[in-house]
ROMI-73964 format. One line per 10 residues: their letters; for each residue x negated, z, y negated of N, C-alpha, C. Coordinates in nm, 2 decimals, padded with zeros to 4 digits. Layout:
<atoms>
a = X:Z:Y:X:Z:Y:X:Z:Y; ...
</atoms>
This chain:
<atoms>
mtqaaapsra = -00.08:00.00:00.12:00.00:00.00:00.00:-00.09:00.00:-00.12; -00.06:-00.09:-00.22:-00.14:-00.10:-00.34:-00.12:00.02:-00.43; -00.20:00.04:-00.53:-00.19:00.15:-00.62:-00.05:00.14:-00.69; -00.01:00.03:-00.73:00.11:00.01:-00.81:00.23:00.05:-00.73; 00.22:00.04:-00.59:00.33:00.08:-00.51:00.33:00.22:-00.47; 00.24:00.30:-00.53:00.23:00.44:-00.49:00.27:00.53:-00.62; 00.41:00.54:-00.64:00.45:00.61:-00.76:00.42:00.75:-00.76; 00.40:00.81:-00.88:00.38:00.95:-00.89:00.44:01.00:-01.02; 00.43:01.14:-01.04:00.48:01.19:-01.16:00.40:01.15:-01.28; 00.28:01.10:-01.25:00.20:01.05:-01.36:00.22:00.90:-01.39
gvrggapirg = 00.31:00.84:-01.31:00.34:00.70:-01.33:00.29:00.62:-01.21; 00.31:00.49:-01.21:00.28:00.41:-01.10:00.13:00.38:-01.11; 00.05:00.46:-01.06:-00.10:00.44:-01.07:-00.18:00.48:-00.95; -00.13:00.56:-00.86:-00.20:00.59:-00.74:-00.30:00.71:-00.76; -00.32:00.76:-00.88:-00.40:00.88:-00.90:-00.32:01.00:-00.87; -00.38:01.12:-00.88:-00.31:01.24:-00.85:-00.19:01.26:-00.95; -00.07:01.29:-00.90:00.04:01.32:-00.99:00.01:01.45:-01.07; 00.07:01.46:-01.19:00.06:01.58:-01.26:00.11:01.70:-01.19; 00.06:01.82:-01.22:00.11:01.94:-01.15:00.22:02.01:-01.24; 00.32:02.06:-01.17:00.42:02.13:-01.23:00.41:02.28:-01.19
vggylrrsal = 00.51:02.35:-01.22:00.52:02.49:-01.18:00.51:02.50:-01.03; 00.40:02.57:-00.98:00.39:02.58:-00.83:00.35:02.45:-00.76; 00.31:02.35:-00.84:00.28:02.22:-00.78:00.40:02.14:-00.73; 00.52:02.18:-00.78:00.64:02.11:-00.73:00.64:01.96:-00.76; 00.60:01.93:-00.89:00.60:01.79:-00.93:00.51:01.71:-00.85; 00.40:01.77:-00.80:00.31:01.69:-00.72:00.36:01.68:-00.58; 00.41:01.79:-00.52:00.45:01.78:-00.38:00.57:01.69:-00.36; 00.67:01.69:-00.46:00.79:01.62:-00.44:00.77:01.47:-00.45; 00.66:01.43:-00.52:00.63:01.29:-00.54:00.55:01.22:-00.43; 00.49:01.31:-00.35:00.40:01.26:-00.24:00.48:01.21:-00.12
plgsllfllp = 00.43:01.12:-00.04:00.50:01.07:00.08:00.55:01.18:00.17; 00.46:01.28:00.20:00.50:01.39:00.29:00.63:01.46:00.23; 00.63:01.49:00.10:00.74:01.55:00.04:00.87:01.47:00.06; 00.86:01.33:00.04:00.97:01.25:00.06:01.02:01.25:00.20; 00.92:01.25:00.30:00.96:01.25:00.44:01.03:01.37:00.48; 00.98:01.49:00.44:01.04:01.61:00.48:01.17:01.64:00.41; 01.18:01.59:00.29:01.31:01.60:00.22:01.42:01.51:00.28; 01.38:01.39:00.32:01.48:01.30:00.37:01.51:01.31:00.52; 01.42:01.37:00.59:01.44:01.38:00.74:01.58:01.44:00.77; 01.62:01.56:00.71:01.75:01.61:00.75:01.86:01.51:00.71
livlyevgtr = 01.85:01.44:00.60:01.95:01.34:00.56:01.96:01.23:00.66; 01.84:01.18:00.71:01.84:01.08:00.82:01.92:01.13:00.94; 01.89:01.25:00.98:01.96:01.31:01.10:02.11:01.32:01.08; 02.14:01.37:00.96:02.29:01.38:00.92:02.36:01.25:00.92; 02.29:01.14:00.88:02.35:01.01:00.87:02.37:00.96:01.02; 02.27:00.98:01.10:02.29:00.93:01.24:02.40:01.01:01.31; 02.40:01.15:01.30:02.50:01.23:01.37:02.64:01.20:01.31; 02.64:01.19:01.17:02.77:01.16:01.11:02.83:01.03:01.14; 02.74:00.93:01.16:02.79:00.80:01.20:02.85:00.80:01.34; 02.79:00.88:01.43:02.85:00.89:01.56:02.98:00.96:01.56
lyafdpvhqt = 03.00:01.06:01.47:03.12:01.15:01.47:03.23:01.08:01.39; 03.20:01.02:01.27:03.30:00.98:01.18:03.31:00.83:01.15; 03.20:00.75:01.19:03.20:00.61:01.16:03.19:00.53:01.29; 03.23:00.58:01.40:03.22:00.51:01.53:03.36:00.49:01.59; 03.38:00.36:01.63:03.51:00.32:01.69:03.49:00.32:01.84; 03.54:00.42:01.91:03.52:00.43:02.06:03.59:00.32:02.14; 03.69:00.26:02.08:03.77:00.15:02.15:03.68:00.03:02.15; 03.63:-00.01:02.04:03.55:-00.13:02.03:03.40:-00.11:02.05; 03.36:00.02:02.05:03.22:00.06:02.07:03.14:00.00:01.95; 03.19:00.02:01.83:03.12:-00.03:01.71:03.10:00.08:01.61
eqriiafnll = 03.00:00.07:01.52:02.97:00.16:01.42:02.99:00.10:01.28; 03.03:00.18:01.19:03.03:00.13:01.05:02.90:00.18:00.99; 02.82:00.08:00.95:02.69:00.11:00.89:02.67:00.05:00.75; 02.58:00.10:00.68:02.54:00.05:00.55:02.48:-00.09:00.57; 02.51:-00.18:00.48:02.46:-00.32:00.50:02.31:-00.32:00.50; 02.24:-00.24:00.42:02.10:-00.24:00.42:02.04:-00.19:00.55; 02.11:-00.10:00.62:02.07:-00.06:00.75:02.08:-00.18:00.85; 02.19:-00.25:00.84:02.21:-00.37:00.93:02.10:-00.47:00.90; 02.07:-00.49:00.78:01.97:-00.59:00.74:01.83:-00.56:00.80; 01.80:-00.43:00.80:01.67:-00.38:00.86:01.68:-00.40:01.01
rdffqlvgas = 01.79:-00.37:01.07:01.80:-00.39:01.21:01.79:-00.53:01.25; 01.85:-00.62:01.17:01.85:-00.76:01.20:01.70:-00.82:01.19; 01.63:-00.76:01.09:01.49:-00.80:01.07:01.41:-00.76:01.20; 01.43:-00.64:01.25:01.35:-00.60:01.36:01.39:-00.69:01.49; 01.52:-00.72:01.50:01.56:-00.81:01.61:01.49:-00.95:01.59; 01.48:-00.99:01.47:01.42:-01.12:01.45:01.27:-01.13:01.49; 01.20:-01.02:01.48:01.06:-01.01:01.52:01.05:-00.96:01.67; 01.16:-00.95:01.74:01.16:-00.91:01.88:01.17:-00.77:01.91; 01.21:-00.69:01.82:01.23:-00.54:01.84:01.37:-00.51:01.83; 01.42:-00.42:01.92:01.56:-00.38:01.91:01.57:-00.23:01.94
grylpalavv = 01.68:-00.17:01.89:01.70:-00.03:01.91:01.79:00.02:01.80; 01.87:00.11:01.84:01.97:00.17:01.74:01.90:00.24:01.63; 01.79:00.31:01.66:01.73:00.40:01.56:01.61:00.34:01.49; 01.59:00.21:01.51:01.47:00.15:01.45:01.46:00.16:01.30; 01.57:00.14:01.22:01.56:00.16:01.08:01.52:00.31:01.04; 01.58:00.40:01.11:01.54:00.54:01.08:01.40:00.57:01.12; 01.35:00.51:01.23:01.21:00.53:01.26:01.12:00.46:01.16; 01.17:00.35:01.10:01.09:00.28:01.01:01.07:00.37:00.88; 01.17:00.44:00.84:01.15:00.53:00.72:01.05:00.63:00.75; 01.06:00.70:00.87:00.96:00.80:00.91:00.82:00.74:00.92
gillswhiar = 00.81:00.62:00.99:00.68:00.56:01.01:00.61:00.52:00.88; 00.69:00.46:00.79:00.63:00.42:00.66:00.58:00.54:00.58; 00.66:00.64:00.57:00.62:00.76:00.49:00.50:00.84:00.56; 00.51:00.85:00.69:00.40:00.92:00.76:00.27:00.84:00.75; 00.28:00.71:00.77:00.16:00.62:00.76:00.10:00.63:00.62; 00.19:00.63:00.52:00.15:00.63:00.38:00.08:00.77:00.35; 00.13:00.87:00.40:00.07:01.01:00.39:-00.07:01.01:00.45; -00.08:00.96:00.57:-00.21:00.96:00.64:-00.31:00.87:00.57; -00.26:00.76:00.52:-00.36:00.66:00.45:-00.41:00.72:00.32; -00.33:00.80:00.25:-00.37:00.87:00.13:-00.45:00.99:00.16
ndpwrfspst = -00.45:01.04:00.28:-00.53:01.16:00.32:-00.48:01.28:00.23; -00.35:01.29:00.22:-00.29:01.40:00.14:-00.29:01.53:00.23; -00.29:01.64:00.17:-00.28:01.77:00.25:-00.14:01.78:00.31; -00.14:01.85:00.43:-00.02:01.88:00.50:00.05:02.00:00.45; 00.10:02.00:00.33:00.16:02.12:00.27:00.29:02.09:00.21; 00.39:02.17:00.25:00.52:02.16:00.20:00.59:02.29:00.21; 00.69:02.32:00.13:00.76:02.45:00.14:00.91:02.43:00.13; 00.99:02.53:00.19:01.13:02.52:00.18:01.18:02.51:00.03; 01.11:02.59:-00.05:01.16:02.59:-00.19:01.15:02.45:-00.26; 01.05:02.37:-00.21:01.03:02.23:-00.26:01.16:02.15:-00.22
wglmaaesfa = 01.20:02.17:-00.10:01.32:02.10:-00.05:01.44:02.13:-00.14; 01.46:02.26:-00.17:01.57:02.30:-00.25:01.57:02.24:-00.39; 01.45:02.25:-00.45:01.43:02.19:-00.58:01.45:02.04:-00.59; 01.41:01.97:-00.48:01.43:01.83:-00.48:01.58:01.80:-00.47; 01.65:01.87:-00.39:01.80:01.85:-00.38:01.86:01.88:-00.52; 01.82:01.98:-00.59:01.88:02.01:-00.72:01.84:01.90:-00.82; 01.72:01.86:-00.81:01.67:01.75:-00.90:01.75:01.62:-00.88; 01.78:01.59:-00.75:01.85:01.47:-00.71:01.99:01.47:-00.77; 02.06:01.59:-00.77:02.19:01.59:-00.82:02.19:01.59:-00.98; 02.08:01.65:-01.03:02.07:01.65:-01.18:02.04:01.50:-01.23
laapimllsv = 01.96:01.43:-01.16:01.94:01.29:-01.19:02.05:01.20:-01.16; 02.14:01.24:-01.08:02.26:01.16:-01.05:02.37:01.18:-01.16; 02.35:01.28:-01.24:02.45:01.31:-01.34:02.46:01.20:-01.45; 02.35:01.15:-01.51:02.36:01.05:-01.61:02.44:00.92:-01.56; 02.40:00.87:-01.44:02.47:00.75:-01.39:02.61:00.78:-01.35; 02.64:00.91:-01.31:02.77:00.95:-01.28:02.86:00.95:-01.41; 02.81:01.00:-01.52:02.88:01.00:-01.64:02.90:00.86:-01.69; 02.80:00.77:-01.68:02.82:00.63:-01.71:02.93:00.57:-01.63; 02.93:00.60:-01.50:03.03:00.54:-01.41:03.17:00.58:-01.45; 03.19:00.71:-01.49:03.32:00.76:-01.53:03.36:00.69:-01.66
aaahyvplst = 03.27:00.68:-01.75:03.30:00.62:-01.88:03.33:00.47:-01.86; 03.27:00.40:-01.77:03.29:00.26:-01.75:03.40:00.23:-01.65; 03.46:00.33:-01.59:03.56:00.31:-01.48:03.68:00.23:-01.52; 03.71:00.24:-01.65:03.83:00.16:-01.70:03.80:00.01:-01.70; 03.67:-00.02:-01.72:03.63:-00.16:-01.73:03.57:-00.21:-01.61; 03.51:-00.12:-01.53:03.44:-00.16:-01.41:03.50:-00.09:-01.29; 03.61:-00.14:-01.23:03.67:-00.08:-01.11:03.58:-00.10:-00.99; 03.49:00.00:-00.96:03.40:-00.02:-00.84:03.47:00.03:-00.72; 03.45:-00.03:-00.61:03.51:00.00:-00.48:03.45:00.14:-00.43; 03.53:00.23:-00.39:03.49:00.36:-00.33:03.54:00.37:-00.19
gagadwrtlt = 03.58:00.26:-00.13:03.63:00.27:00.01:03.77:00.34:00.01; 03.86:00.31:-00.08:03.99:00.37:-00.08:04.06:00.36:00.05; 04.12:00.47:00.10:04.19:00.48:00.22:04.10:00.52:00.34; 03.97:00.52:00.32:03.88:00.56:00.43:03.87:00.72:00.42; 03.83:00.77:00.54:03.81:00.92:00.55:03.70:00.96:00.46; 03.71:01.07:00.39:03.60:01.11:00.30:03.48:01.15:00.37; 03.49:01.20:00.50:03.37:01.23:00.58:03.29:01.10:00.61; 03.37:01.00:00.64:03.30:00.87:00.67:03.23:00.82:00.55; 03.29:00.83:00.43:03.23:00.78:00.31:03.11:00.87:00.27; 03.12:00.99:00.30:03.00:01.08:00.27:02.88:01.04:00.36
vlslgagiye = 02.91:01.01:00.48:02.80:00.97:00.57:02.74:00.84:00.52; 02.83:00.74:00.48:02.78:00.62:00.43:02.70:00.64:00.30; 02.74:00.74:00.22:02.66:00.77:00.10:02.52:00.81:00.13; 02.50:00.89:00.24:02.37:00.93:00.28:02.29:00.80:00.32; 02.35:00.72:00.39:02.28:00.59:00.44:02.25:00.50:00.32; 02.34:00.50:00.22:02.31:00.41:00.10:02.19:00.46:00.03; 02.18:00.60:00.01:02.07:00.65:-00.06:01.94:00.62:00.01; 01.93:00.64:00.14:01.81:00.62:00.21:01.77:00.48:00.23; 01.86:00.39:00.28:01.82:00.26:00.32:01.83:00.16:00.21; 01.92:00.17:00.12:01.92:00.08:00.00:01.80:00.11:-00.08
elvfrligft = 01.76:00.23:-00.10:01.64:00.26:-00.18:01.51:00.22:-00.10; 01.51:00.23:00.03:01.40:00.18:00.11:01.38:00.03:00.09; 01.49:-00.05:00.09:01.48:-00.19:00.08:01.45:-00.23:-00.06; 01.52:-00.18:-00.16:01.51:-00.24:-00.29:01.40:-00.17:-00.38; 01.37:-00.05:-00.35:01.27:00.02:-00.43:01.14:00.03:-00.35; 01.13:00.10:-00.24:01.00:00.12:-00.17:00.94:-00.02:-00.13; 01.02:-00.09:-00.05:00.97:-00.22:00.00:00.97:-00.32:-00.11; 01.07:-00.32:-00.20:01.07:-00.42:-00.31:00.95:-00.40:-00.41; 00.92:-00.28:-00.44:00.81:-00.25:-00.53:00.68:-00.29:-00.46; 00.67:-00.26:-00.34:00.54:-00.29:-00.26:00.51:-00.44:-00.26
llslllldll = 00.62:-00.52:-00.22:00.60:-00.66:-00.21:00.57:-00.72:-00.35; 00.64:-00.68:-00.45:00.62:-00.73:-00.59:00.48:-00.69:-00.64; 00.44:-00.57:-00.60:00.31:-00.53:-00.65:00.20:-00.62:-00.58; 00.21:-00.65:-00.46:00.12:-00.73:-00.39:00.12:-00.87:-00.46; 00.24:-00.92:-00.49:00.25:-01.06:-00.54:00.20:-01.06:-00.69; 00.25:-00.97:-00.77:00.23:-00.98:-00.92:00.10:-00.92:-00.96; 00.06:-00.81:-00.90:-00.06:-00.74:-00.95:-00.18:-00.78:-00.87; -00.17:-00.79:-00.74:-00.28:-00.82:-00.65:-00.32:-00.97:-00.65; -00.21:-01.05:-00.64:-00.24:-01.20:-00.62:-00.24:-01.27:-00.76; -00.14:-01.25:-00.84:-00.13:-01.32:-00.96:-00.20:-01.25:-01.08
rlprtlglia = -00.24:-01.13:-01.06:-00.32:-01.05:-01.16:-00.25:-01.04:-01.29; -00.12:-01.02:-01.29:-00.05:-01.00:-01.41:-00.09:-00.86:-01.48; -00.07:-00.85:-01.61:-00.10:-00.72:-01.67:-00.01:-00.61:-01.61; -00.06:-00.49:-01.59:00.01:-00.39:-01.52:00.14:-00.36:-01.58; 00.15:-00.35:-01.71:00.28:-00.32:-01.78:00.38:-00.43:-01.75; 00.35:-00.55:-01.76:00.44:-00.66:-01.73:00.48:-00.66:-01.58; 00.38:-00.64:-01.50:00.41:-00.63:-01.35:00.51:-00.52:-01.32; 00.49:-00.40:-01.38:00.58:-00.29:-01.36:00.72:-00.32:-01.40; 00.73:-00.38:-01.52:00.87:-00.42:-01.57:00.94:-00.51:-01.47; 00.86:-00.61:-01.42:00.92:-00.70:-01.32:00.96:-00.63:-01.19
mivvpavlfs = 00.87:-00.53:-01.15:00.90:-00.45:-01.03:01.02:-00.37:-01.04; 01.06:-00.33:-01.16:01.18:-00.25:-01.18:01.30:-00.35:-01.20; 01.29:-00.46:-01.27:01.40:-00.55:-01.30:01.45:-00.63:-01.18; 01.35:-00.69:-01.11:01.39:-00.78:-01.00:01.46:-00.71:-00.89; 01.42:-00.60:-00.84:01.50:-00.53:-00.74:01.63:-00.48:-00.79; 01.64:-00.45:-00.92:01.77:-00.41:-00.98:01.87:-00.52:-00.97; 01.83:-00.64:-01.00:01.92:-00.75:-01.00:01.96:-00.78:-00.85; 01.86:-00.78:-00.76:01.89:-00.80:-00.62:01.98:-00.69:-00.56; 01.96:-00.57:-00.61:02.04:-00.46:-00.57:02.19:-00.48:-00.61; 02.21:-00.53:-00.73:02.34:-00.56:-00.77:02.41:-00.67:-00.69
lyhylgdetp = 02.34:-00.78:-00.67:02.39:-00.89:-00.59:02.42:-00.85:-00.45; 02.34:-00.76:-00.39:02.35:-00.72:-00.26:02.49:-00.66:-00.23; 02.55:-00.60:-00.33:02.68:-00.53:-00.31:02.79:-00.64:-00.28; 02.77:-00.76:-00.31:02.87:-00.86:-00.28:02.86:-00.93:-00.14; 02.77:-00.87:-00.06:02.76:-00.92:00.08:02.87:-00.87:00.16; 02.95:-00.77:00.11:03.07:-00.72:00.18:03.19:-00.80:00.14; 03.30:-00.73:00.12:03.43:-00.79:00.09:03.46:-00.79:-00.06; 03.37:-00.73:-00.14:03.40:-00.72:-00.28:03.38:-00.86:-00.35; 03.48:-00.89:-00.44:03.47:-01.02:-00.52:03.37:-01.00:-00.63; 03.28:-01.09:-00.65:03.18:-01.09:-00.76:03.25:-01.08:-00.89
alrsflfrtl = 03.20:-01.00:-00.98:03.25:-00.99:-01.12:03.14:-00.95:-01.21; 03.14:-01.01:-01.33:03.03:-00.98:-01.42:03.02:-00.84:-01.46; 03.13:-00.77:-01.48:03.12:-00.63:-01.52:03.06:-00.54:-01.42; 03.10:-00.55:-01.29:03.05:-00.47:-01.18:02.90:-00.51:-01.16; 02.87:-00.64:-01.18:02.73:-00.68:-01.16:02.64:-00.62:-01.26; 02.68:-00.61:-01.39:02.60:-00.55:-01.50:02.59:-00.40:-01.47; 02.70:-00.34:-01.43:02.69:-00.19:-01.41:02.59:-00.16:-01.30; 02.60:-00.23:-01.19:02.51:-00.20:-01.08:02.36:-00.24:-01.11; 02.35:-00.35:-01.19:02.21:-00.38:-01.24:02.15:-00.26:-01.32; 02.24:-00.21:-01.41:02.19:-00.09:-01.49:02.16:00.03:-01.40
aglyfgvifa = 02.24:00.05:-01.30:02.21:00.16:-01.20:02.08:00.13:-01.13; 02.06:00.00:-01.09:01.94:-00.03:-01.02:01.81:-00.01:-01.11; 01.83:-00.04:-01.24:01.72:-00.02:-01.34:01.69:00.13:-01.34; 01.80:00.21:-01.35:01.78:00.36:-01.35:01.71:00.41:-01.23; 01.75:00.37:-01.11:01.68:00.41:-00.99:01.54:00.36:-00.98; 01.52:00.24:-01.04:01.38:00.19:-01.04:01.29:00.28:-01.13; 01.34:00.32:-01.24:01.26:00.41:-01.33:01.23:00.54:-01.26; 01.33:00.60:-01.19:01.31:00.72:-01.11:01.21:00.70:-01.01; 01.21:00.59:-00.94:01.11:00.56:-00.83:00.97:00.56:-00.89; 00.96:00.49:-01.00:00.83:00.47:-01.06:00.77:00.60:-01.12
tsgfgitags = 00.86:00.70:-01.15:00.81:00.82:-01.20:00.81:00.94:-01.11; 00.90:00.93:-01.01:00.93:01.05:-00.93:00.91:01.03:-00.78; 00.89:00.91:-00.73:00.87:00.88:-00.59:01.00:00.85:-00.52; 00.98:00.82:-00.39:01.09:00.77:-00.30:01.19:00.87:-00.27; 01.15:00.99:-00.24:01.24:01.10:-00.19:01.34:01.13:-00.30; 01.30:01.15:-00.42:01.39:01.19:-00.53:01.48:01.07:-00.56; 01.43:00.95:-00.55:01.51:00.83:-00.58:01.63:00.82:-00.48; 01.59:00.83:-00.35:01.69:00.82:-00.24:01.79:00.94:-00.25; 01.74:01.05:-00.29:01.83:01.17:-00.30:01.92:01.16:-00.42; 01.88:01.11:-00.53:01.96:01.09:-00.65:02.07:00.98:-00.62
haaydilivl = 02.03:00.88:-00.55:02.13:00.77:-00.52:02.23:00.83:-00.42; 02.19:00.90:-00.32:02.29:00.96:-00.23:02.38:01.06:-00.30; 02.32:01.14:-00.39:02.40:01.24:-00.46:02.50:01.17:-00.55; 02.46:01.06:-00.61:02.56:00.99:-00.70:02.68:00.94:-00.61; 02.65:00.87:-00.50:02.75:00.82:-00.41:02.84:00.93:-00.36; 02.78:01.05:-00.32:02.86:01.16:-00.27:02.95:01.21:-00.38; 02.90:01.22:-00.50:02.99:01.27:-00.61:03.10:01.18:-00.64; 03.08:01.05:-00.63:03.19:00.95:-00.65:03.29:00.97:-00.54; 03.25:00.99:-00.41:03.34:01.01:-00.30:03.42:01.13:-00.33; 03.36:01.24:-00.36:03.43:01.37:-00.39:03.53:01.36:-00.50
mstwrtp = 03.49:01.29:-00.61:03.57:01.27:-00.72:03.70:01.19:-00.69; 03.67:01.08:-00.61:03.79:01.00:-00.57:03.88:01.07:-00.47; 03.82:01.15:-00.38:03.90:01.23:-00.29:03.99:01.33:-00.37; 03.93:01.40:-00.46:04.00:01.50:-00.54:04.11:01.44:-00.62; 04.09:01.32:-00.67:04.20:01.25:-00.75:04.31:01.20:-00.66; 04.28:01.18:-00.53:04.39:01.12:-00.45:04.49:01.22:-00.41; 04.62:01.20:-00.43:04.72:01.29:-00.40:04.72:01.33:-00.25
</atoms>
């Protein structure tokens, strides 16, 4: 992974992140911090899928599109398995940690602080969503069980951010900074903008009809998550995305008579 693809609290540079109180800002931005923070969410997504998003009659599962895209990619290269996307998340972060030769240190308090930070960072995009709801009617899976939607929210945070931020940033870093030798600032802007646009378009792979307003809103959300990734790392980005989706589900459930 190139330097530009290794975000930290000091920015996308690959140097040591700045230290916060108790080293939290450093630990939460490192690959090991992301792995240990997301591992329970990955397990909950898999268990929740089996419990609430599984059709025993047809033996089918309702999965996030990004999860299916990853699974299709693995099948294309000759690998198959239900848990390959989950193992990919673990393998990427663990390999990244080992390659950086980071210390094997993490604490339960870091996990709690990362969860709190994720919900705090979800608040701005949540407020924007509420303000724009009159003009941008986004699909929240109306009629679906709230438990199923919560499970899918966990998957969206993990696998959409894996595809569009972690993998997207890495590939664009290789292309723009390593091969084309673009100025770092210009390259970073492109690394935030391009995945944001693709992230917005990705949502129309399902049944939703393309619309300019929803496209613009999701592009803005993608830009926001891109900035979080560039400054705070993968774990916080995935957590804030999942937190936002869960809050939307809970708000929609609360409003439903």
